[in-house]
N, C-alpha and C positions, 0 to 999 in steps of 0.2 A: 845672927841676924843685923844686916847694915841695915843704916839709918835712914834708908829711902824707904827699906821694905816696913820698916819698924812705922813711920812716917802714915804709909798706907795702910794699915792697919789700924792706928788710930783712927786715920780721916773716916773708915769703914765704921768703928765703933761707934764712933761721934755723928756718920750717918744715919745710924740707925737708933740710940739715941734719940736724935733730933724726932726720928719721924713719928716714933712714940710720942715726943713733949708735944709733936704737930698734934696730932691727932685728939691729944687732953687739951688744948687749946681752943680746938674746934669743938669738941665735943660740950666742953666749959661754955663755951658762947653759945650753945644750942640750947643748953638745958637751961641758960640764963635770961633764957627770951629773944635772941636774935633768931632770925629767918636762918638757914638753913641756904639759902643761895647770896645771903647777904654777909653773913661769914666767909664761905669760900670767895668771894671778891677782896675780901679784907686778907685774909692767908694767900690767897693766889693760888689758889689749889680750883679742879673743877667744882662745879654744882653738884654732881652725880656722887662724888668722894663723900661730900659734908653731908650729902641726905644717908649714905647708905654709914657712914659713921655714925648718924646720931640714932641712923636706925638701931644698929646692932650696940649702942649704949642703953637706949632705951627697953630690950629685947632680952639683953643678958648681962648687963653690966659691965660690960667689956671694951675695950678702946686699941686692943692689940689687934691685929691682923685677925684672919681665923686662920687656922693651922690647915684646915680642907684646900687643898688645891689640885687642878684638873679636874675631871669628869668623872660625873659620880657614876655609878655601872646601874644600867637602866634596869628598872624593874622588871622591863620585856624578854628579858634573858631566861628568865625561869619559865617563861610560856611560851617559851621559841616554837617548840616543836607545837603547841595549840593554835599558835596563830598561824604557823605555815599550813596547819591539818585545815584550819576553819576556812582558808582561800577557796581549798576544792570543790566543794561543792554545799552552798550555790560561789559561783566564782565570781556575782558584780554583788558583793556586799561592800557598803558603802565605808571609807574612814569613818564615818561618823558613827554607824551603825555597829564597826567593829568594836571602837569604842566602848558603847552601851554594851558589849556583850561580855569583852572583858573588866569593866566595872562591876557586873557580877558577879565576877570570881573576888571580888575584892582588890582591885589593881587599879589602881588611879592613876591616868594616863592622857596623853593631849592627841588630837590629830595629828599634829607635827611630829610631837614622837614616832607614832605607829608608821606615817610618810618615811623617814627616816630609817625608824627598822625595816620596813620592806623596801628601799631603795637599796639600801647595803648590798643587801639579797637576792638584788638583778629584778625584783620582782614590778611592774609597773601594773597601772589599770587600763585594762584597754580591752572589747569586746568586739569579737565579730559573729553578728547574726547569722542564722542558716535556718531552713527550713527545718520544723519540725516532722516531716512526717518521713524522714529518708530511714532512718533509725526503727519504720513498723516492716515486719517480715512479707505484708504483699508487693510493700514498695520498694522491699531492697530486692525480690524475686524478681519482679519488672524491671530494675535496673541493672541486672545482671545477663537479663535475658537480654536487652535490649542492646549491651556491651557484645555479648555473644553473635547475636544478628549483624552488626557492623560491618564487618568485612565482606557481606554477600551484598550490601547497597549499592545500588548505580549512581556515585557522583553525581551522571547528569541529568538527575531525575531528581536529586533532592534541592529543598528550595527550605530557606530557614524566613523566618517573619522576625524581622528586626523594627528596632521605632527608637527615632531620638524628637527632641522638640525645644522650643524657644521661650522665653519667656522677659519680656523688654520690661517686665518688674525686679528683673536681678540688677539693673543698672544701680549704680550708688547715685542716693540721692542725696547725701551732704558733703559737704567737700570745708576746706579752709579759706581765707581771705582776710583782709583788714578789717575791723572795725569800722562800722558806719558804712559799709562796700557791700552790694548786693553780689551775692555769686549766682551767675548764673549756669546751668548745667546743660549738656544735652543731650536727647535721647530717643529713639526714635519714635514716631508716634504711633500708639497700641493701643488698645484694648485693654494691658494690664492684666492679660491672661495668658494660658501656654497654650502652644499651638503645637500637634503634633503629628510629626510624618512619619509614615509606615511604610514599609515596599518587602516584596519577596529579592532575598540574595539566594543566587544560583551561581554556580561554579563559573561562569562568564557574563554573568551581567545583572541588572537590578530589575524587577520586575513588575507591576499594579502597583507602582506607587500611589498612595491614597493619605490626604491631607484633613486632619480633624482638628477644628475649633475647640480644645479642650485636651485636658489630661485623659491617657489612658487610662482605660478601666476593661473590666472583662467581656463587655457586652461589645465592645470599640475591637478589638482582639479576632474576638470570635468572627464579627462582620467580617476582618481585612484580610480573613486565612482562610476563608471561605474558598475555593477552588472557580 
């Protein structure tokens, strides 16, 4: 072995010994009554290291670094099949609710752990609402009849009733400016209500425009749809 290589090995051995010695001196100071933060300043280490070394000494009586390294195996992996089946029906369970359900199986976990479990499997929290009536047999039959009759419809006689609306309350009410200065915003003068515009859409024109000073509801829709 060359002299330089032997020197390197001696340096590594001394560094390792010094590291354990440093831990012992830090823990000794804390055990003697000094605070972890003041001890960290004295030995030029981070406060978090001093706190962790002190906690390890009090809980295990050891000052050496823990032999455990890397990520521990998640307890959720043993219940992966159950978790993936759980979100099938109902699909709108919150992570908090899932955390409670898996807790009933004797598994202690957190919302962040559940989020990571689903995220790495490409499962996100989303929802799209649709009417509950289409699966009914009578509604499904009527919809199928409508599809079959569509080719016989005359496009010139079809009128679609559509609506849109505006609301001045949707303008932003707050902003940022220097302290002690008043921020003035601008918005159209209005009554802070919704104004709805309804019209019939033909293949070549818009007919029967209708403006109502309120949001759309069933009664307004029936009135605006009358021939």
